C-alpha positions as CSV (number, residue, x, y, z in Angstrom):
1,X,-38.9,-36.2,123.1
2,X,-40.6,-34.3,120.3
3,X,-44.4,-34.7,120.2
4,X,-45.6,-35.3,116.6
5,X,-49.0,-34.0,115.5
6,X,-51.7,-36.6,114.8
7,X,-52.5,-37.1,111.2
8,X,-56.0,-36.1,110.2
9,X,-58.6,-38.9,110.1
10,X,-59.4,-37.9,106.5
11,X,-55.8,-38.6,105.4
12,X,-55.7,-41.9,107.3
13,X,-59.0,-43.0,105.7
14,X,-57.8,-42.1,102.2
15,X,-54.4,-43.6,102.7
16,X,-55.5,-46.9,104.0
17,X,-58.2,-47.4,101.4
18,X,-56.0,-46.4,98.5
19,X,-53.2,-48.5,99.8
20,X,-55.2,-51.7,100.2
21,X,-57.1,-51.3,96.9
22,X,-53.7,-50.7,95.1
23,X,-52.3,-53.9,96.7
24,X,-55.4,-55.9,95.6
25,X,-55.0,-54.4,92.1
26,X,-51.3,-55.3,91.9
27,X,-52.0,-58.9,93.0
28,X,-54.7,-59.3,90.4
29,X,-52.4,-57.7,87.7
30,X,-49.5,-60.0,88.5
31,X,-51.8,-63.0,88.5
32,X,-53.2,-61.9,85.1
33,X,-49.8,-61.4,83.7
34,X,-48.6,-64.8,84.8
35,X,-51.7,-66.3,83.2
36,X,-51.2,-64.3,80.0
37,X,-47.6,-65.3,79.6
38,X,-48.2,-69.0,80.3
39,X,-51.5,-69.4,78.5
40,X,-53.3,-67.6,75.7
41,X,-54.7,-64.1,75.7
42,X,-56.6,-61.8,73.4
43,X,-53.2,-60.7,72.0
44,X,-50.4,-63.0,71.2
45,X,-47.9,-62.6,74.1
46,X,-44.7,-63.2,72.0
47,X,-45.8,-60.8,69.3
48,X,-46.9,-58.2,71.8
49,X,-43.6,-58.3,73.7
50,X,-41.6,-58.2,70.5
51,X,-43.4,-55.1,69.3
52,X,-43.3,-53.4,72.7
53,X,-39.5,-53.8,72.8
54,X,-39.4,-52.3,69.3
55,X,-41.3,-49.2,70.4
56,X,-44.5,-49.8,68.4
57,X,-47.7,-48.0,69.3
58,X,-50.7,-49.7,70.9
59,X,-52.6,-49.5,67.5
60,X,-49.8,-51.3,65.7
61,X,-49.6,-54.0,68.4
62,X,-53.3,-54.6,68.3
63,X,-53.3,-54.7,64.5
64,X,-50.4,-57.2,64.2
65,X,-51.0,-59.3,67.3
66,X,-54.7,-59.1,68.1
67,X,-57.4,-61.7,67.6
68,X,-60.2,-59.3,68.3
69,X,-61.4,-55.9,67.0
70,X,-60.8,-52.6,68.6
71,X,-59.9,-52.8,72.3
72,X,-61.4,-49.6,73.8
73,X,-63.2,-48.6,77.0
74,X,-63.6,-51.4,79.5
75,X,-63.0,-54.2,77.0
76,X,-61.5,-56.5,79.5
77,X,-64.8,-57.0,81.4
78,X,-66.2,-59.2,78.6
79,X,-63.0,-61.2,78.3
80,X,-62.1,-62.0,82.0
81,X,-61.0,-65.6,81.5
82,X,-58.1,-64.4,79.4
83,X,-54.9,-63.4,81.2
84,X,-54.4,-60.0,79.6
85,X,-58.0,-59.1,80.5
86,X,-57.4,-60.1,84.1
87,X,-54.2,-58.0,84.2
88,X,-56.1,-55.0,82.9
89,X,-58.8,-55.6,85.6
90,X,-56.0,-55.3,88.1
91,X,-54.8,-52.0,86.6
92,X,-58.3,-50.7,86.7
93,X,-58.6,-51.6,90.4
94,X,-55.4,-49.7,91.1
95,X,-56.8,-46.7,89.2
96,X,-60.1,-46.9,91.1
97,X,-58.1,-46.7,94.4
98,X,-57.7,-43.0,94.0
99,X,-61.3,-42.4,93.0
100,X,-62.8,-44.4,95.9
101,X,-60.3,-42.9,98.3
102,X,-61.1,-39.3,97.3
103,X,-64.8,-39.9,97.8
104,X,-64.2,-41.3,101.3
105,X,-61.9,-38.3,102.0
106,X,-64.7,-36.0,100.8
107,X,-67.1,-37.7,103.3
108,X,-64.7,-37.5,106.2
109,X,-63.9,-33.9,105.4
110,X,-67.6,-33.0,105.4
111,X,-67.9,-34.7,108.8
112,X,-65.2,-32.3,110.1
113,X,-67.3,-29.4,108.6
114,X,-64.3,-27.9,106.8
115,X,-66.3,-26.8,103.8
116,X,-63.6,-25.1,101.9
117,X,-61.7,-28.5,101.7
118,X,-65.0,-30.4,101.1
119,X,-65.5,-28.3,98.0
120,X,-62.0,-29.0,96.7
121,X,-62.2,-32.7,97.5
122,X,-65.6,-32.9,95.8
123,X,-64.3,-31.2,92.6
124,X,-61.3,-33.6,92.5
125,X,-63.6,-36.6,93.2
126,X,-66.0,-35.5,90.4
127,X,-63.2,-35.0,87.9
128,X,-61.6,-38.4,88.7
129,X,-65.1,-40.1,88.5
130,X,-65.8,-38.5,85.1
131,X,-62.4,-39.7,83.8
132,X,-62.8,-43.2,85.0
133,X,-66.3,-43.5,83.5
134,X,-65.0,-42.1,80.1
135,X,-67.0,-38.9,80.1
136,X,-63.7,-37.0,80.2
137,X,-61.1,-38.6,78.0
138,X,-57.7,-37.7,76.5
139,X,-57.8,-37.9,72.7
140,X,-54.7,-38.3,70.6
């Protein structure tokens, strides 16, 4: 029988946390999507789906199907009773799984006193945090 190496505690901590946060985010997104498709949302569901299938851009979809102004940043937080906002909250929770997980991995790596990897984990955690908060953003 081949003896397998034990996975590092850091990897287990990151993996478990990221896994469960992603599952929670997916459940919230699915619930939001069901609410959106069966009830009203900020954007007209039929119009949105028609334009998506026709390959229209997000700007065109919001312009033609939206009932509100520009949807940017964390717009969904102020519209949580709407299905599309709940679905977006779920997507955000999934995105946060990596951020929270890497900070936990950074702490566990520091406990093991492997400072070279602490530095790399910290840099990745910092970049992910800056992206999630909108400090670093892709512009198009």
